C-alpha positions as CSV (number, residue, x, y, z in Angstrom):
1,X,0.0,0.0,0.0
2,X,1.4,3.4,-1.0
3,X,1.8,6.3,1.4
4,X,-1.1,8.3,0.0
5,X,-3.7,5.5,0.2
6,X,-2.4,4.4,3.6
7,X,-2.9,7.9,5.0
8,X,-6.3,8.3,3.3
9,X,-7.7,5.0,4.6
10,X,-6.5,5.7,8.1
11,X,-8.4,9.0,7.9
12,X,-11.5,7.5,6.4
13,X,-14.6,6.7,8.5
14,X,-17.2,4.9,6.3
15,X,-20.0,6.3,8.5
16,X,-18.9,9.9,8.1
17,X,-21.4,10.5,5.3
18,X,-24.5,8.3,5.8
19,X,-25.8,8.5,2.2
20,X,-28.4,6.0,0.9
21,X,-26.4,4.8,-2.1
22,X,-23.5,4.0,0.1
23,X,-25.6,1.3,1.8
24,X,-26.1,-0.8,-1.3
25,X,-24.3,-2.9,-3.8
26,X,-27.1,-2.8,-6.3
27,X,-25.5,-1.5,-9.5
28,X,-28.9,-0.1,-10.7
29,X,-29.3,2.1,-7.6
30,X,-25.6,3.1,-7.6
31,X,-26.0,4.1,-11.3
32,X,-29.1,6.2,-10.5
33,X,-27.2,8.0,-7.8
34,X,-24.2,8.7,-10.0
35,X,-26.3,10.1,-12.8
36,X,-28.4,12.3,-10.5
37,X,-25.2,13.6,-8.8
38,X,-23.6,14.7,-12.0
39,X,-23.6,18.5,-11.8
40,X,-25.8,18.3,-8.7
41,X,-25.0,18.8,-5.0
42,X,-25.6,15.8,-2.7
43,X,-28.2,17.8,-0.6
44,X,-30.2,18.6,-3.7
45,X,-29.9,15.2,-5.4
46,X,-30.8,13.0,-2.4
47,X,-34.6,13.6,-2.6
48,X,-34.5,12.9,-6.3
49,X,-32.7,9.6,-5.7
50,X,-35.3,8.5,-3.2
51,X,-38.1,9.5,-5.6
52,X,-36.6,7.5,-8.5
53,X,-36.0,4.4,-6.4
54,X,-39.6,4.6,-5.1
55,X,-41.2,5.1,-8.6
56,X,-38.8,2.9,-10.6
57,X,-37.4,0.3,-8.1
58,X,-35.9,-1.8,-11.0
59,X,-34.2,-1.1,-14.3
60,X,-37.1,-2.9,-16.0
61,X,-39.6,-0.4,-14.7
62,X,-37.5,2.5,-15.7
63,X,-37.1,1.2,-19.2
64,X,-40.9,0.9,-19.6
65,X,-41.7,4.3,-18.2
66,X,-42.9,7.1,-20.6
67,X,-40.2,9.8,-21.0
68,X,-42.7,12.4,-19.8
69,X,-43.0,10.6,-16.4
70,X,-39.2,10.5,-16.1
71,X,-38.9,14.2,-17.0
72,X,-41.6,15.1,-14.5
73,X,-39.8,13.3,-11.7
74,X,-36.6,15.0,-12.8
75,X,-38.3,18.4,-12.8
76,X,-36.1,21.1,-11.2
77,X,-32.9,19.1,-11.2
78,X,-31.6,20.6,-14.5
79,X,-29.4,19.1,-17.2
80,X,-32.3,17.2,-18.6
81,X,-30.2,15.2,-21.1
82,X,-29.3,13.1,-18.0
83,X,-32.9,12.0,-17.6
84,X,-33.3,11.3,-21.3
85,X,-30.1,9.2,-21.2
86,X,-31.4,7.3,-18.2
87,X,-34.3,5.9,-20.2
88,X,-32.0,5.1,-23.2
89,X,-29.5,3.3,-21.0
90,X,-32.2,1.4,-19.3
91,X,-33.5,0.2,-22.6
92,X,-29.9,-0.8,-23.6
93,X,-29.7,-2.9,-20.4
94,X,-32.9,-4.6,-21.3
95,X,-32.1,-5.3,-24.9
96,X,-28.4,-6.0,-24.8
97,X,-27.9,-7.4,-21.3
98,X,-31.2,-9.3,-20.8
99,X,-32.3,-6.9,-18.1
100,X,-29.2,-7.4,-15.9
101,X,-26.9,-4.5,-15.2
102,X,-23.6,-5.1,-16.9
103,X,-20.8,-6.1,-14.5
104,X,-17.7,-5.1,-16.4
105,X,-16.2,-1.6,-16.7
106,X,-16.1,-1.8,-20.5
107,X,-19.8,-2.7,-20.8
108,X,-20.9,-0.1,-18.2
109,X,-18.9,2.5,-20.1
110,X,-20.9,1.8,-23.3
111,X,-24.2,2.7,-21.7
112,X,-25.7,6.0,-22.8
113,X,-24.7,8.9,-20.6
114,X,-22.0,7.0,-18.8
115,X,-18.5,8.4,-18.9
116,X,-15.2,7.1,-17.5
117,X,-15.8,8.5,-14.0
118,X,-19.3,7.1,-13.7
119,X,-18.2,3.7,-15.1
120,X,-15.3,3.6,-12.6
121,X,-17.7,4.5,-9.7
122,X,-20.2,1.8,-10.6
123,X,-17.5,-0.8,-11.3
124,X,-15.8,-0.2,-7.9
125,X,-18.9,0.4,-5.7
126,X,-21.1,-2.4,-7.1
127,X,-18.5,-5.0,-8.2
128,X,-15.3,-4.0,-6.3
129,X,-13.4,-3.7,-9.6
130,X,-10.0,-1.8,-9.5
131,X,-10.9,1.4,-11.3
132,X,-10.0,4.8,-9.8
133,X,-12.7,7.5,-9.8
134,X,-11.8,10.9,-11.1
135,X,-14.4,13.6,-10.3
136,X,-14.1,17.2,-9.2
137,X,-13.3,16.2,-5.6
138,X,-10.5,13.9,-6.7
139,X,-9.0,16.4,-9.2
140,X,-8.9,18.9,-6.4
141,X,-7.3,16.6,-3.8
142,X,-4.6,15.3,-6.2
143,X,-3.8,18.7,-7.7
144,X,-3.3,20.2,-4.2
145,X,-1.5,17.3,-2.4
146,X,0.9,16.7,-5.3
147,X,1.1,20.3,-6.5
148,X,0.0,19.7,-10.1
149,X,-0.6,22.8,-12.1
150,X,-1.5,21.1,-15.4
151,X,-5.1,22.3,-16.3
152,X,-7.6,19.6,-15.4
153,X,-9.7,20.5,-18.5
154,X,-6.8,19.9,-20.9
155,X,-6.1,16.6,-22.7
156,X,-2.6,16.5,-21.1
157,X,-4.1,17.1,-17.7
158,X,-6.8,14.5,-18.0
159,X,-4.2,11.9,-18.9
160,X,-1.9,12.9,-16.1
161,X,-4.5,12.9,-13.4
162,X,-6.0,9.6,-14.7
163,X,-2.6,7.9,-14.6
164,X,-1.9,9.3,-11.1
165,X,-5.3,8.3,-9.8
166,X,-5.0,4.8,-11.0
167,X,-1.5,4.4,-9.6
168,X,-2.6,5.5,-6.1
169,X,-5.7,3.2,-6.1
170,X,-5.7,0.6,-3.3
171,X,-6.6,-2.3,-5.7
172,X,-7.5,-4.7,-2.9
173,X,-10.1,-2.3,-1.6
174,X,-11.1,-0.1,-4.6
175,X,-14.6,0.7,-3.4
176,X,-13.4,1.8,0.0
177,X,-10.5,3.8,-1.4
178,X,-12.7,5.6,-4.0
179,X,-15.3,6.5,-1.5
180,X,-12.6,7.7,0.9
181,X,-11.0,10.1,-1.6
182,X,-14.4,11.5,-2.7
183,X,-15.5,12.0,0.9
184,X,-12.1,13.6,1.7
185,X,-12.6,16.1,-1.1
186,X,-16.1,16.9,0.1
187,X,-15.4,17.1,3.8
188,X,-11.8,18.3,4.2
189,X,-10.1,19.4,0.9
190,X,-13.1,21.6,0.1
191,X,-13.2,24.1,-2.8
192,X,-13.5,27.0,-0.4
193,X,-12.0,27.2,3.1
194,X,-10.5,23.7,3.2
195,X,-9.8,22.3,6.6
196,X,-6.0,22.1,6.3
197,X,-5.5,21.9,10.0
198,X,-7.4,18.6,10.0
199,X,-5.7,17.2,6.9
200,X,-3.6,14.1,7.2
201,X,-1.5,15.3,4.3
202,X,-0.8,18.8,5.7
203,X,2.9,18.0,6.3
204,X,3.4,16.9,2.7
205,X,0.8,18.9,0.7
206,X,2.6,20.9,-2.0
207,X,-0.2,23.4,-2.4
208,X,-0.1,24.2,1.4
209,X,3.7,24.4,1.3
210,X,3.7,26.8,-1.6
211,X,0.6,28.8,-0.5
212,X,-1.4,27.7,-3.7
213,X,-4.5,26.2,-2.0
214,X,-6.7,28.8,-3.7
215,X,-5.0,28.4,-7.1
216,X,-5.4,24.7,-7.5
217,X,-6.8,22.9,-9.4
218,X,-6.1,24.9,-12.6
219,X,-8.7,25.3,-15.4
220,X,-7.6,26.7,-18.7
221,X,-11.0,27.5,-20.2
222,X,-13.1,30.5,-19.0
223,X,-16.8,30.0,-19.4
224,X,-18.6,32.9,-21.2
225,X,-22.4,33.0,-20.4
226,X,-24.7,34.3,-23.1
227,X,-28.1,35.9,-22.5
228,X,-31.3,34.5,-24.0
229,X,-34.6,36.4,-23.7
230,X,-37.8,34.2,-23.8
231,X,-41.1,35.9,-24.1
232,X,-43.9,33.6,-23.0
233,X,-47.6,34.0,-23.8
234,X,-49.9,32.5,-21.2
235,X,-53.0,32.2,-23.4
236,X,-56.1,30.9,-21.6
237,X,-59.9,31.0,-21.4
238,X,-62.2,29.9,-18.6
239,X,-61.3,26.2,-19.0
240,X,-58.2,25.7,-21.2
241,X,-54.7,26.9,-21.7
242,X,-52.0,26.6,-24.4
243,X,-48.7,24.9,-23.8
244,X,-46.1,23.4,-26.2
245,X,-43.3,20.8,-26.0
246,X,-39.7,21.7,-26.8
247,X,-38.4,19.4,-29.4
248,X,-35.3,21.1,-30.9
249,X,-31.8,20.1,-30.1
250,X,-31.5,22.7,-27.4
251,X,-32.0,23.2,-23.7
252,X,-35.0,21.6,-22.1
253,X,-35.7,19.2,-24.9
254,X,-38.9,17.2,-24.1
255,X,-40.1,19.6,-21.5
256,X,-43.1,21.8,-21.8
257,X,-43.6,25.6,-21.8
258,X,-46.0,28.3,-23.0
259,X,-46.0,29.5,-26.6
260,X,-42.7,31.4,-26.8
261,X,-40.9,34.1,-28.9
262,X,-37.2,34.1,-28.4
263,X,-34.6,36.9,-28.9
264,X,-30.9,37.3,-28.3
265,X,-31.5,40.9,-27.4
266,X,-34.2,42.5,-25.1
267,X,-37.2,43.6,-27.1
268,X,-37.8,47.3,-26.6
269,X,-41.4,47.5,-27.8
270,X,-44.3,45.1,-28.2
271,X,-44.7,45.2,-32.0
272,X,-42.6,42.1,-32.6
273,X,-44.6,40.2,-30.0
274,X,-47.9,41.4,-31.3
275,X,-46.9,40.3,-34.9
276,X,-45.9,36.9,-33.6
277,X,-49.3,36.4,-31.9
278,X,-51.1,37.7,-35.0
279,X,-49.4,35.2,-37.2
280,X,-50.9,32.6,-34.9
281,X,-54.4,34.2,-35.1
282,X,-54.2,35.7,-31.6
283,X,-55.3,39.4,-31.4
284,X,-54.0,40.5,-28.0
285,X,-52.3,43.9,-28.4
286,X,-54.3,45.3,-25.6
287,X,-53.0,42.7,-23.1
288,X,-49.4,44.0,-23.3
289,X,-50.4,47.1,-21.4
290,X,-50.4,45.1,-18.2
291,X,-46.8,44.3,-18.5
292,X,-45.0,41.0,-17.9
293,X,-44.1,38.9,-14.9
294,X,-40.3,38.5,-15.1
295,X,-38.1,35.5,-13.9
296,X,-34.5,34.7,-14.3
297,X,-32.6,31.4,-14.4
298,X,-28.9,30.8,-14.7
299,X,-27.6,27.7,-16.5
300,X,-24.0,26.6,-16.8
301,X,-23.5,28.4,-20.1
302,X,-26.3,31.0,-20.3
303,X,-28.5,33.4,-18.5
304,X,-32.2,32.9,-19.2
305,X,-34.5,36.0,-18.9
306,X,-38.2,35.0,-19.0
307,X,-41.1,37.4,-19.5
308,X,-44.6,36.0,-19.0
309,X,-47.6,37.8,-20.5
310,X,-50.9,36.6,-19.3
311,X,-53.5,37.0,-22.1
312,X,-57.1,35.9,-21.3
313,X,-59.2,35.1,-24.3
314,X,-62.9,34.4,-24.8
315,X,-62.2,31.0,-26.2
316,X,-59.1,29.1,-27.3
317,X,-59.3,27.8,-30.8
318,X,-57.0,25.1,-32.3
319,X,-54.0,26.5,-34.2
320,X,-51.9,25.0,-36.9
321,X,-48.6,24.7,-35.0
322,X,-47.2,22.7,-32.1
323,X,-49.3,24.4,-29.5
324,X,-51.4,22.0,-27.3
325,X,-54.7,23.0,-25.8
326,X,-55.1,21.4,-22.3
327,X,-57.5,21.9,-19.4
328,X,-56.1,24.3,-16.9
329,X,-56.8,21.7,-14.2
330,X,-54.1,19.5,-15.9
331,X,-51.4,22.0,-16.2
332,X,-49.4,20.7,-13.2
333,X,-49.2,17.2,-14.8
334,X,-46.6,18.2,-17.3
335,X,-42.8,18.5,-16.8
336,X,-41.5,22.1,-17.1
337,X,-38.1,23.9,-16.9
338,X,-37.4,25.6,-13.6
339,X,-38.3,29.1,-14.8
340,X,-41.8,27.9,-15.9
341,X,-42.3,26.0,-12.7
342,X,-41.4,29.1,-10.7
343,X,-43.9,31.2,-12.6
344,X,-46.6,28.5,-12.1
345,X,-46.0,28.3,-8.4
346,X,-46.6,32.1,-8.1
347,X,-49.4,32.6,-10.6
348,X,-51.3,29.3,-11.1
349,X,-54.2,30.3,-8.8
350,X,-54.6,33.5,-10.7
351,X,-55.2,31.7,-13.9
352,X,-58.0,29.6,-12.5
């Protein structure tokens, strides 16, 4: 056993984070937890994990579920491609593996939405296979302890860290080791205000020695966030309301929203919006005088600005586009992006 893994396992207490997916060897449940926790904090993801296990206790049930049901359960978690990939991967397990979760790293890696980190996590936690995990926590720990300044988002960096992670892995106890280094990054070697005075590597940590704790790990790419302006039209009569489903290869594919006009710039007057509605046989110029309810949502790569215009009509008539006329009583049955859900939570009673 190398010095690093020895120190790490001496520090580790398996009961330090009593998370539900740590109490099982069921590869299906471990897979669910790993997909949910991609880009999601543990505190936020845990209720979703419980909901998925309750509603789809087996991969067979998940594979049979309508996509809308999966998206509805995923509502509010973001990065909805993960939910779509879950259903595809579940079908792959049914069709290619006779309904049994694959038990080799190579076959797990082939599943839709599964990358090298997720495959290593499932392989080690479910089957105790010797594959080192490399997530944000592990990048941070290794870059600080060993003083590595190679950008973690570069090809060279990914190879360097992958090689180091695998060389440090305690191959006789890969599940224990992987959980230990992930917990260590979450509890001690934190992104902000790490607990260096409690760290078993404080005497050998290169980042601490060189006063580079806040500089590591290094990322080479700076993310530029764009603005998108979505103008929603809440068109309703006494009983019904219009919604539509997003189908383009874009954010929120498969989710529902209100009829929408999008712009890359703020719209200074209502003429463009009025013409958009008129093209859809909706005469509602007078309704803009009331103004819009505004909401914002920040995604990883863009800022969303939502403007909601409530437009009551005498009667909704069918239109020749992808708008769907539904009873207002059923509006909560559909999966929506977070910004739509926030609006509905505030205004749904006012539309009744």
